[in-house]
BAFI-3210 file (N, C-alpha, C; in Angstrom, 3 decimals, decimal comma, padded with zeros to 6 digits):
// residues 169
n [1|2|3|4|5|6|7|8|9|10|11|12|13|14|15|16|17|18|19|20|21|22|23|24|25|26|27|28|29|30|31|32|33|34|35|36|37|38|39|40|41|42|43|44|45|46|47|48|49|50|51|52|53|54|55|56|57|58|59|60|61|62|63|64|65|66|67|68|69|70|71|72|73|74|75|76|77|78|79|80|81|82|83|84|85|86|87|88|89|90|91|92|93|94|95|96|97|98|99|100|101|102|103|104|105|106|107|108|109|110|111|112|113|114|115|116|117|118|119|120|121|122|123|124|125|126|127|128|129|130|131|132|133|134|135|136|137|138|139|140|141|142|143|144|145|146|147|148|149|150|151|152|153|154|155|156|157|158|159|160|161|162|163|164|165|166|167|168|169]
n.u [-013,060|-012,856|-013,109|-012,869|-014,108|-013,023|-013,776|-013,595|-012,602|-009,937|-006,768|-007,791|-006,837|-007,232|-005,533|-003,510|-004,976|-005,962|-003,581|-002,813|-004,967|-004,866|-002,358|-002,827|-004,799|-003,746|-004,406|-004,688|-004,060|-005,832|-005,436|-007,336|-006,457|-004,558|-005,992|-007,089|-005,167|-002,778|000,746|002,228|000,082|-002,207|-005,536|-007,110|-009,226|-012,751|-014,248|-012,255|-011,320|-013,623|-013,903|-011,529|-011,900|-014,234|-013,343|-011,299|-012,877|-014,206|-012,440|-011,329|-010,447|-009,718|-008,598|-009,960|-009,426|-010,693|-012,476|-014,126|-017,110|-018,878|-018,333|-019,049|-021,393|-020,985|-018,624|-019,448|-021,448|-019,979|-018,255|-017,467|-017,399|-017,779|-016,095|-016,181|-014,237|-014,619|-013,493|-012,747|-012,795|-010,699|-008,635|-008,198|-007,244|-004,905|-003,498|-003,244|-001,652|000,633|001,421|002,029|004,235|006,026|006,505|007,371|007,879|008,298|006,797|004,178|003,589|000,884|-000,109|-000,597|001,939|004,428|003,261|004,226|004,335|002,655|001,515|-001,672|-003,811|-006,537|-007,135|-006,832|-009,007|-011,091|-010,725|-011,280|-013,975|-015,279|-017,413|-019,691|-020,163|-020,896|-023,632|-023,866|-021,957|-023,071|-025,540|-024,708|-023,705|-026,075|-027,639|-026,460|-026,181|-027,895|-027,175|-024,474|-021,467|-020,931|-018,849|-018,584|-016,306|-015,246|-013,068|-009,498|-008,974|-011,169|-010,555|-008,203|-009,280|-010,985|-009,089|-007,700|-009,548|-009,752|-009,255|-006,056|-004,600]
n.v [-008,525|-008,724|-007,707|-004,609|-001,764|001,101|004,286|007,391|010,739|011,586|011,904|011,866|010,178|007,471|005,280|005,481|005,153|002,596|001,075|001,474|000,301|-002,275|-003,123|-003,058|-005,005|-007,188|-007,731|-008,236|-005,566|-003,968|-002,055|-000,089|001,390|-000,175|-001,807|-000,186|000,952|000,504|000,248|003,471|005,119|004,206|003,611|000,668|-001,740|-001,486|-003,841|-005,552|-004,146|-004,193|-006,978|-007,560|-006,028|-007,270|-009,911|-009,581|-008,633|-010,897|-012,169|-013,639|-012,009|-008,578|-005,146|-002,845|-000,345|002,230|003,717|002,643|002,849|001,110|-001,276|-001,004|-002,065|-004,874|-005,017|-003,693|-005,404|-007,575|-006,439|-005,846|-003,508|-000,122|002,722|006,133|008,630|011,854|014,539|018,117|019,708|021,584|020,803|018,218|018,742|020,124|018,086|016,141|017,540|018,033|015,382|014,591|016,256|015,506|012,823|012,879|011,562|008,986|005,789|005,300|002,922|002,270|002,660|001,598|-000,380|001,273|003,733|006,617|009,315|012,386|015,663|016,362|018,390|017,847|015,817|017,194|018,966|017,075|016,127|018,478|018,738|016,861|017,156|017,133|014,471|013,556|012,845|010,214|008,782|009,142|007,854|005,210|004,672|005,104|002,970|000,788|001,244|000,192|-002,425|-002,847|-001,516|001,811|004,500|007,894|010,043|013,275|014,987|015,454|015,308|013,816|011,378|010,727|010,486|008,302|006,293|006,267|005,106|002,608|-000,957|-002,234|000,016]
n.w [017,614|014,282|011,697|010,283|008,748|007,051|005,930|004,089|003,136|000,776|002,306|004,856|006,762|006,633|005,932|007,866|010,270|009,779|009,781|012,457|013,896|012,837|013,815|016,600|016,894|015,684|012,997|009,451|007,157|004,641|001,828|-000,160|-002,394|-003,620|-005,276|-007,202|-008,934|-011,552|-012,325|-012,946|-012,516|-013,805|-014,240|-013,267|-014,968|-014,335|-013,689|-012,773|-010,559|-008,924|-008,557|-007,121|-004,771|-003,758|-003,426|-001,493|000,610|001,394|003,015|006,131|008,218|008,719|008,448|006,592|004,402|002,366|-000,425|-002,416|-003,551|-004,804|-003,658|-001,065|000,242|000,290|001,790|004,140|005,045|005,926|007,728|011,166|012,401|011,445|010,304|009,717|008,535|008,638|007,895|007,731|004,493|003,835|005,550|004,555|001,925|002,556|003,924|001,876|000,069|001,649|002,110|-000,507|-001,076|000,937|000,342|-002,240|-005,427|-004,527|-003,792|-001,659|001,020|001,224|-001,243|-004,629|-006,223|-008,213|-008,446|-007,975|-005,607|-006,256|-007,298|-008,184|-009,800|-010,431|-008,627|-006,239|-006,450|-006,427|-003,824|-002,353|-002,925|-001,370|000,409|-001,144|-001,468|000,984|001,709|000,684|002,175|004,719|004,388|004,138|006,753|008,185|007,283|008,549|011,278|013,228|013,380|013,910|015,461|014,532|013,676|013,465|012,805|013,188|013,372|013,824|016,561|017,477|016,294|017,664|020,269|019,844|019,244|021,684|023,366|022,344|022,336|023,318|023,565]
ca.u [-013,226|-012,055|-013,223|-013,180|-014,164|-012,743|-014,023|-013,381|-012,000|-008,480|-006,068|-008,496|-006,112|-007,736|-004,417|-002,849|-005,849|-005,990|-002,330|-002,841|-005,915|-004,322|-001,292|-003,402|-005,621|-003,026|-005,215|-004,112|-004,581|-006,064|-005,498|-008,116|-005,731|-003,835|-006,874|-007,456|-004,125|-001,656|001,903|002,108|-001,209|-003,189|-006,717|-007,421|-010,619|-013,724|-014,623|-011,134|-011,343|-014,742|-013,553|-010,513|-012,521|-015,151|-012,536|-010,665|-013,913|-014,586|-011,427|-011,786|-010,073|-009,080|-008,936|-010,069|-009,648|-010,854|-013,771|-014,787|-018,496|-019,564|-018,066|-019,408|-022,375|-020,362|-017,692|-020,204|-022,159|-019,029|-017,549|-018,010|-017,393|-017,563|-015,577|-016,158|-013,406|-015,317|-012,749|-013,013|-012,108|-009,434|-007,637|-007,886|-006,397|-003,596|-002,828|-002,889|-000,520|001,795|001,802|002,675|005,553|006,872|006,826|007,529|008,646|008,337|005,483|003,827|003,204|-000,553|-000,445|-000,223|003,309|004,623|002,476|004,933|003,567|002,628|000,427|-002,597|-004,865|-007,876|-007,307|-007,049|-010,409|-011,899|-010,592|-012,000|-015,409|-015,740|-018,699|-020,776|-020,380|-021,268|-024,889|-023,657|-021,286|-024,041|-026,536|-024,106|-023,722|-027,469|-028,141|-025,843|-026,024|-028,683|-026,648|-023,072|-020,929|-020,466|-018,201|-018,499|-015,273|-015,277|-011,891|-008,335|-009,147|-012,115|-009,828|-007,323|-010,125|-011,416|-007,946|-007,380|-010,512|-009,792|-008,411|-004,662|-003,918]
ca.v [-007,693|-009,332|-006,994|-003,191|-001,019|002,519|005,098|008,811|011,455|011,535|012,661|011,841|009,334|006,089|004,325|005,560|004,520|001,156|000,469|001,481|-000,721|-003,579|-003,475|-003,321|-006,207|-008,219|-008,024|-007,738|-004,295|-003,944|-000,691|-000,102|001,955|-001,257|-002,417|000,798|001,456|-000,236|001,154|004,663|005,739|003,757|003,038|-000,689|-001,891|-001,497|-005,191|-006,088|-003,449|-004,743|-008,360|-007,562|-005,556|-008,300|-011,054|-009,216|-008,497|-012,239|-012,672|-013,900|-010,944|-007,438|-003,741|-002,558|001,079|002,629|004,315|002,116|002,784|-000,062|-002,427|-000,673|-002,956|-006,180|-004,852|-003,353|-006,601|-008,457|-005,701|-005,848|-002,101|000,801|004,023|007,178|009,781|012,959|015,732|019,289|019,689|022,337|019,943|017,125|019,260|020,399|016,808|015,514|018,306|017,735|013,991|014,552|016,891|014,705|011,538|013,180|010,646|007,618|005,159|004,986|001,515|002,074|002,938|000,519|-000,267|001,998|004,976|007,560|010,469|013,530|016,608|016,300|019,378|017,230|015,088|018,201|019,415|015,952|016,145|019,654|018,542|015,691|017,449|016,750|013,028|013,242|012,103|008,783|008,230|009,121|006,815|003,914|004,518|004,995|001,618|-000,254|001,644|-000,666|-003,797|-002,942|-000,208|002,733|005,665|009,043|010,859|014,526|015,827|014,694|015,075|012,697|010,156|010,425|009,984|006,956|005,384|006,174|004,209|001,331|-001,975|-002,322|001,314]
ca.w [016,432|013,213|010,418|010,461|007,490|007,229|004,741|004,321|002,031|000,631|003,329|006,146|007,709|006,554|005,945|009,169|011,253|009,473|010,285|013,922|014,361|012,456|014,756|017,926|016,882|014,925|011,818|008,201|006,672|003,198|001,304|-001,393|-003,537|-004,309|-006,276|-008,216|-009,817|-012,131|-012,353|-013,776|-012,233|-014,789|-013,580|-013,694|-015,418|-013,256|-013,263|-011,995|-009,267|-008,147|-008,206|-006,070|-003,527|-003,264|-002,983|-000,227|001,645|001,856|003,938|007,501|009,141|008,055|008,581|005,154|004,193|000,979|-000,711|-003,612|-003,068|-005,361|-002,784|000,311|000,857|000,557|002,917|005,348|005,497|006,619|008,775|012,516|012,790|010,326|010,737|008,687|008,857|007,976|008,276|006,890|003,195|003,836|006,195|003,632|000,845|003,154|004,186|000,599|-000,464|002,502|001,831|-001,820|-000,992|001,822|-000,292|-003,664|-006,264|-003,996|-003,682|-000,274|001,193|001,077|-002,641|-005,539|-006,723|-009,458|-008,442|-007,106|-005,124|-007,159|-007,065|-009,308|-009,537|-010,462|-007,365|-005,193|-006,588|-005,946|-002,371|-001,856|-003,144|-000,606|001,059|-002,056|-001,340|002,361|001,858|000,417|003,350|005,818|004,107|004,477|008,203|008,624|006,976|009,368|012,678|014,130|013,372|014,325|015,835|013,499|014,278|012,566|013,438|012,425|013,601|014,297|017,995|017,621|015,935|018,799|021,370|019,472|019,437|023,118|023,995|021,636|022,973|022,914|023,743]
c.u [-012,280|-012,102|-013,711|-013,078|-013,957|-012,955|-013,763|-012,692|-010,508|-007,830|-006,725|-007,783|-006,567|-006,595|-003,724|-003,682|-005,901|-004,735|-002,328|-003,776|-005,425|-003,238|-001,851|-004,129|-004,959|-003,852|-004,487|-004,812|-004,682|-006,254|-006,193|-007,372|-004,914|-004,678|-007,198|-006,423|-003,158|-000,479|001,700|000,786|-002,243|-004,338|-006,983|-008,877|-011,567|-014,108|-013,509|-011,090|-012,420|-014,430|-012,571|-011,063|-013,403|-014,394|-011,901|-011,681|-014,364|-013,571|-011,962|-011,535|-009,374|-009,443|-008,839|-010,378|-009,739|-012,295|-014,455|-016,254|-019,269|-019,352|-018,492|-020,335|-021,779|-019,410|-018,449|-020,936|-021,237|-018,332|-018,254|-018,042|-017,125|-017,137|-015,579|-015,332|-013,903|-014,680|-013,013|-012,194|-010,780|-008,319|-007,234|-006,953|-004,996|-002,822|-002,389|-001,675|000,747|002,314|002,547|004,077|006,524|007,361|007,114|008,418|008,762|006,906|005,245|003,414|001,714|-001,035|000,023|001,219|003,359|003,809|003,150|004,085|003,747|001,535|-000,397|-003,734|-006,278|-008,154|-007,519|-008,477|-011,363|-011,893|-011,396|-013,511|-015,995|-017,108|-019,884|-021,113|-020,796|-022,583|-024,727|-022,964|-022,289|-025,084|-025,984|-024,141|-025,140|-028,030|-027,639|-025,819|-026,806|-028,084|-025,228|-022,585|-020,489|-019,925|-018,035|-017,558|-015,029|-014,056|-010,704|-008,428|-010,099|-011,434|-008,905|-008,117|-010,587|-010,281|-007,604|-008,326|-010,569|-008,880|-006,981|-003,915|-003,034]
c.v [-008,217|-008,576|-005,567|-002,510|000,462|003,226|006,559|009,432|011,225|012,397|012,649|010,997|007,884|005,082|004,303|004,871|003,012|000,468|000,400|000,402|-002,121|-004,038|-003,825|-004,656|-007,387|-008,704|-007,546|-006,454|-004,356|-002,492|-000,737|000,443|000,905|-001,867|-001,478|000,971|000,394|000,744|002,311|005,378|005,418|003,097|001,655|-000,756|-002,075|-002,877|-005,846|-005,458|-004,057|-006,168|-008,388|-007,064|-006,649|-009,509|-010,758|-009,135|-009,846|-012,841|-012,777|-012,728|-009,822|-006,118|-003,230|-001,080|001,379|003,001|003,788|001,855|001,608|-001,299|-002,170|-001,696|-004,322|-006,090|-004,579|-004,566|-007,521|-007,764|-005,865|-004,443|-001,281|002,144|004,958|008,343|010,957|014,281|016,885|019,265|020,439|021,514|018,806|017,596|019,537|019,097|016,121|016,220|018,015|016,325|013,898|015,142|016,073|013,431|011,670|012,151|009,233|007,084|004,783|003,515|001,255|002,361|001,753|000,715|000,492|003,266|005,969|008,783|011,649|014,486|016,663|017,294|018,788|016,474|016,063|018,745|018,331|015,931|017,298|019,439|017,371|015,939|017,085|015,269|012,614|012,484|010,599|008,101|008,087|008,028|005,432|003,690|004,337|003,590|000,575|000,048|000,752|-002,064|-003,940|-001,573|000,583|003,968|006,733|010,033|012,100|015,424|014,942|014,381|013,901|011,369|009,761|009,884|008,559|005,961|005,203|005,219|002,833|000,319|-001,954|-001,016|001,260]
c.w [015,353|011,888|010,673|009,104|007,787|005,894|005,102|003,130|001,924|001,708|004,695|007,192|007,694|006,687|007,296|010,235|011,020|010,002|011,807|014,464|014,020|013,420|016,129|017,982|016,169|013,737|010,565|007,772|005,152|002,783|-000,054|-002,600|-004,285|-005,425|-007,435|-009,315|-010,295|-012,161|-013,329|-013,605|-013,305|-014,033|-014,158|-014,160|-014,223|-012,776|-012,454|-010,605|-008,376|-007,681|-007,045|-004,736|-002,933|-002,725|-001,630|000,902|002,182|002,819|005,358|008,436|008,370|008,713|007,153|004,986|002,710|000,687|-001,951|-003,253|-003,640|-004,494|-001,342|000,937|001,189|001,743|004,210|005,910|006,297|007,777|010,116|013,112|011,530|010,898|009,538|009,210|008,016|008,397|007,308|005,588|003,177|004,475|005,264|002,522|001,372|003,377|002,894|-000,005|000,334|002,235|000,505|-001,757|-000,140|001,138|-001,782|-004,367|-005,732|-003,890|-002,226|-000,157|001,001|-000,343|-003,496|-006,018|-008,048|-009,576|-007,495|-006,776|-006,075|-006,709|-008,333|-009,030|-009,548|-009,163|-006,212|-005,252|-006,068|-004,413|-001,768|-001,910|-002,349|000,035|000,167|-001,929|000,070|002,476|001,599|001,592|004,495|005,608|004,435|005,986|008,724|008,390|007,978|010,864|013,643|014,268|013,900|014,747|014,595|014,215|013,208|013,238|012,584|012,609|013,981|015,794|018,241|017,275|017,088|019,986|021,096|019,719|020,910|023,826|023,374|022,323|022,430|023,065|024,953]
res [m|q|r|i|m|i|i|g|g|p|g|s|g|k|s|t|l|a|r|q|l|g|a|r|l|a|l|p|v|i|h|g|d|h|f|y|w|a|p|g|w|v|m|r|p|g|d|e|i|q|h|d|f|d|t|a|a|r|g|a|a|w|v|f|e|g|n|h|s|a|s|w|e|a|r|a|a|r|a|q|m|i|i|w|l|d|l|p|p|a|l|l|v|w|r|v|t|r|r|a|l|t|n|w|g|s|t|r|p|d|m|a|p|g|c|p|e|r|i|d|p|a|f|l|r|f|t|w|d|i|r|q|r|r|p|r|f|q|a|l|l|d|r|w|v|a|e|k|p|v|h|h|l|r|s|p|c|a|v|r|r|f|l|a|g|f|p|g|h]
***
C-alpha cells in the first residue's frame, strides 16, 4: 500500500489517522490544509491550490488527507485505498472547538504555517452542516468501490477497529 486518500469533515480525525497510517507504513503524510492557506488565514488563489493538490497527488507514495473536492478524482485515481471519516456533526463541532482551545494561538503541524488556532463561528457552522455534503462524499466512494478498497468509517469506534486490523498494529 503506497497511496491512501483520507477525506471527512473538519474534526473527523483525518490528520491523526494520516499520521498513524503514515508511521505504520513509512509513508509521507500530506496535509491538504497546507495548500489552502497563506499566513494569517489568507486563502490562496484557487489555481494555486489546485496545482499544489494535483502535484502532490502525482507523488509515488503518500497518505493524503484533505477535502479539496476539485482534486478528489485525481487523488482517487492514484490512491490504492480511500477512507471516508463520516462522524456525527455534533462530535465534529465538539472536536473542532476542543482542538481550538487546546492549541489556542499556536499553529498545528497539519495546518499551514502562520495560521494559529482560533475559533471561527463560520467554520463551526460549516462543520455542523457537513451532512449536506454527504452525497458528494458517498458518490466518490461509489465511483471507486469496484476498483479499490474503500472504507466508510462512521464512528470513533469504527476508526479504532480499522486501525486495529491494519498492518503494523
